[in-house]
C-alpha positions as CSV (number, residue, x, y, z in Angstrom):
1,Y,0.0,0.0,0.0
2,V,0.9,3.6,-0.4
3,V,-0.9,6.6,1.0
4,F,-0.9,9.0,-1.8
5,F,-2.4,12.3,-2.9
6,S,-3.8,12.1,-6.4
7,G,-5.7,14.0,-9.0
8,L,-6.6,17.7,-9.3
9,N,-8.0,18.0,-5.8
10,K,-5.1,16.2,-4.2
11,S,-7.3,13.7,-2.3
12,P,-5.6,11.2,-0.1
13,G,-6.2,7.5,-0.5
14,V,-4.6,4.1,-0.8
15,V,-2.8,2.8,-3.9
16,M,-2.6,-1.0,-4.2
17,K,-0.1,-2.4,-6.7
18,M,-1.7,-5.2,-8.7
19,A,-0.3,-7.5,-11.4
20,K,-1.7,-5.4,-14.3
21,G,-1.4,-1.9,-12.7
22,K,-2.4,0.1,-9.7
23,I,-5.7,0.7,-8.0
24,F,-6.3,4.0,-6.2
25,I,-9.0,4.0,-3.5
26,S,-9.8,7.4,-2.2
27,T,-10.5,8.3,1.3
28,A,-14.0,9.4,0.1
29,A,-14.6,5.9,-1.2
30,I,-13.5,4.4,2.1
31,S,-15.7,6.8,4.0
32,S,-18.7,5.9,1.9
33,L,-18.2,2.2,2.5
34,I,-17.8,2.8,6.3
35,K,-21.0,4.9,6.4
36,I,-23.0,2.4,4.5
37,S,-21.8,-0.6,6.6
38,S,-22.3,1.2,9.9
39,E,-26.0,1.8,9.2
40,V,-26.7,-1.3,11.2
41,F,-25.8,0.6,14.4
42,Q,-29.1,2.3,15.4
43,S,-27.5,4.6,18.0
44,I,-24.4,5.7,16.0
45,R,-24.1,8.2,13.2
46,V,-20.8,8.2,11.4
47,G,-19.4,11.7,10.5
48,K,-16.0,12.8,9.2
49,I,-13.4,10.2,8.4
50,F,-9.7,10.8,8.0
51,L,-6.9,8.5,6.8
52,I,-3.7,8.9,8.8
53,R,-0.3,7.5,7.8
54,E,1.8,6.1,10.5
55,K,5.3,4.7,10.2
56,E,4.4,1.1,9.3
57,S,0.7,1.2,8.7
58,L,-2.5,3.3,8.3
59,R,-5.1,4.3,10.8
60,L,-8.5,5.8,10.4
61,Q,-10.0,8.5,12.6
62,V,-13.8,8.3,12.6
63,G,-16.0,10.9,14.1
64,V,-19.4,9.8,15.4
65,I,-22.6,11.2,16.8
66,L,-24.2,9.1,19.5
67,L,-28.0,9.0,19.9
68,N,-29.0,9.3,23.6
69,K,-31.0,6.1,24.1
70,E,-31.5,4.0,27.2
71,E,-28.4,2.0,26.6
72,Q,-24.7,2.3,27.5
73,L,-23.6,5.0,25.0
74,T,-20.2,3.6,24.2
75,G,-21.1,-0.1,24.2
76,N,-21.2,-0.4,20.4
77,L,-18.1,1.7,19.6
78,E,-15.7,-1.2,20.0
79,I,-17.9,-3.4,17.8
80,L,-18.0,-0.5,15.3
81,Q,-14.2,-0.4,15.3
82,E,-14.0,-4.1,14.5
83,N,-16.7,-3.8,11.9
84,I,-14.9,-1.1,10.1
85,L,-11.6,-3.0,9.9
86,E,-13.2,-6.2,8.8
87,T,-15.3,-4.4,6.1
88,I,-12.4,-2.6,4.6
89,E,-10.3,-5.7,4.4
90,R,-13.1,-7.9,3.1
91,R,-14.6,-5.5,0.6
92,L,-11.7,-3.5,-0.5
93,G,-8.7,-5.8,0.1
94,I,-6.9,-3.2,2.2
95,S,-5.1,-4.8,5.1
96,A,-2.7,-1.9,5.8
97,I,-5.3,-0.1,8.0
98,K,-4.4,-1.4,11.5
99,G,-6.5,0.8,13.8
100,V,-9.6,2.9,14.1
101,D,-9.8,5.8,16.4
102,I,-13.3,6.9,17.4
103,N,-14.0,10.5,18.2
104,V,-17.4,11.1,19.9
105,E,-18.3,14.5,18.5
106,K,-21.7,14.9,20.0
107,I,-24.5,13.1,21.9
108,V,-27.9,14.0,20.7
109,S,-31.5,13.2,21.4
110,E,-33.3,10.8,19.0
111,T,-35.3,13.7,17.6
112,E,-32.3,15.8,16.5
């Protein structure tokens, strides 16, 4: 993998070298997949997502909004982290993302 800024808008993403060329997967594409796959979590709304390069690997920073329900608010966040890593590896073939940092941006009522 290579984290790389590509195109006119210099968007970050992941380049995978394949036998017949390269595949560029933008952070926006990764974000879309995460948001779609996280819809199963009724009390979590995924917000901004950033791809961060570390020395030997990649990490995602995921902002979330929690809905204030009668449950332990952070209970599903660890499951969300695991879900994100598994989804990215299974659906996109990206195994270089080794961690997911969750930032709780806000806690809102169900009507907001």
